[in-house]
N, C-alpha and C positions, 0 to 999 in steps of 0.2 A: 235644325235643332242644335247642331254642333257649334254654329256661330253664336247662338244664344247662350249656350253652355260656356263657351270661351269668354264671352262678354261678362257673364255672371261671375265667373271665376276671377276675372281681372277687377271688376267693381268690388266684389266681396273682399279680395285681398287688400286693395288700396284703402277702402274705407275702414277695414279692420285694423290695419296698421295706424291709420290716421287717428282713429278714436280709441286706440288701446290705452293710451295714457289716462284719458278721462274715465274710461271704464274701470281701470285699476283704482283710481282715486275714489270714484263713486262706490266701488265694492268695499274698500277699506273703511270709508266713512259710514257706509251703510251698516257694516258689521258693528262698528263702534256705537252708532246710534241705536242699534237693536239692544245694546246693553247700557244705555244711558242712565238707567235706574241704579246701576252698580258702579258706574265710573263717571266722574265729572269730566265732561268733554272739554271744558274751557280751562280748568285749573287743576293743578296737582296740589293736594293739601296733605301736609305731613305734620303729625303731632309728636312732640318730644317732651317728656316729663323729666324733671330733675329738681334737685334741691340746691338753692343758693347757700353757699357755705359761709358767707360773711353776714354778720348781723345787720339788719336793716333798721333805719330810723323809724320812729312811729309815723302813723299816717299823717299827722299834722306837720311833721318835720321833713317829710320827703320833698326833695327839690328835683328839678330837671337833671342836674348833674348826677344825682343818685340813680335816677332812672337810666341815664346814658351809661353809667358804669355797669348796670345789669345787662345792657344790650351789647356791650363791647365783646364779651366772650363768644357770643353767637354771631358777631360780625354785622349787627343791625343798627349800630349807633347812628350811622348816617341816614337811616330811614325813619327815625323817630318823627312822629307827627304830634301826638299828645297822649296824655294819660289822665285817668280819673279813677274814682273809687266807687264801683257799683254797690258794694256792701262794705260794712265796717271791716277793715283789715285786709280787704281784697283789692288789689290794684290791677287795672287793665291798661295795657300800653298798646296804642295803635301805631302801626308802621305803614310806610308807603307800600302800595301794591296789595294791601289787604291782609298782610301778616299781622299777628298780634302776640302779646305776651300777657299771661295772667299770673300774678304773684300773690301768694298769701304772705303778707309781710311779717306775720308772727312766726310761722313755721319755716318759711323760706321755700315751701313747695311751689314749683313753677311749671307752667305749661306753655310751651312755645308752639304756636301754630304757624307754619310756613306755607304761604300761598304763592305758587308760581304759575304763570300762564303757560298753557300748552299751545305753543304757536302753530304747530303743524295740524294737530287734531282739531283745534278750534277753527282754523281756517278752512279745512276741507269739509267739516260738517256744516259750516255756514253756507256752503253751496246748495245744500238741501232746502234752505230757507229762501232761495231766490234773492241773492244780494243786490240785484240791480236790473235795470231794463235790458242792458246788453246781455246779461246772463239768460234772460227769458228767451231771447232770440237764439243764443247759442244752444240752450237746452232743447229748444224746438228742433233745431237743425240736427242735434245729436239724436233725438228721439226718432226723427224721420230716417236718419242714417241707420239706426239700429233696425228699423223695419226693412230697409233696403238690404242690409247685411243678411238679415234673416231670410228674406224671400230669394235673394240670389243664392244663398246657401242651399235652399231647397232644390235648385236647378243644377247644382254642381255634380251631385252624385246621382247616377241613374241605376235602374235595376232594383234588385231585391234589398239593397242597402239604402236606397234612396227614399224619396217621399212616398212612393207607392208600395214600399216594403217596410222593413224594420224602422226606417227613419220616420215614416208616417205614424207608426205605433208609438214611438218615443215622443213625437210631436203631440199626439193626443193625450198621452200621460202627462206631459208637461203643461198642457192646458187644464187638465182635470185636477191636478194637485192644488193650484190656487183656488179653483172653483169650489173644491171640497172644503178648504179652509174657510172660504167666504160664506158658504151655505151652512156649515156646521158650527162656525165660530160665533 
């Protein structure tokens, strides 16, 4: 039994270190995905409202150069794609990357919506959606390894703190908690 316990400890340790990185990434992305209704996982969207101080030409007279001069103070003039008027007196300017500017040309009231990609969060949450065939294989190996880590962990500690003592009680509680949520939810 001591040989089995020693092998369990070695396998448990090596697999734990090997898969610790992916476990951390899955934990972070799992927490973020649990809150996806309150946070955009892919983009950070910020709104800024201000008033343009210079008088603007009428809707019929606005040219691209006028629009570019509105974009210059916010550093977006190089990202201009197009503009149009969804309603009389309201101009919407589209920018590369999804950002936009809405200007009331009569009052100068302006809303700038900045859209920036969240490279880290969007990348790690994408792993939950199985991004490719190779990831399926890696995820299966990871899942089997988690089972091995769990079962070898059962054998490492013996006595009243092990599987036949308090460890076993904690294991049962750990199994019951998700079952209660599944059955009562």
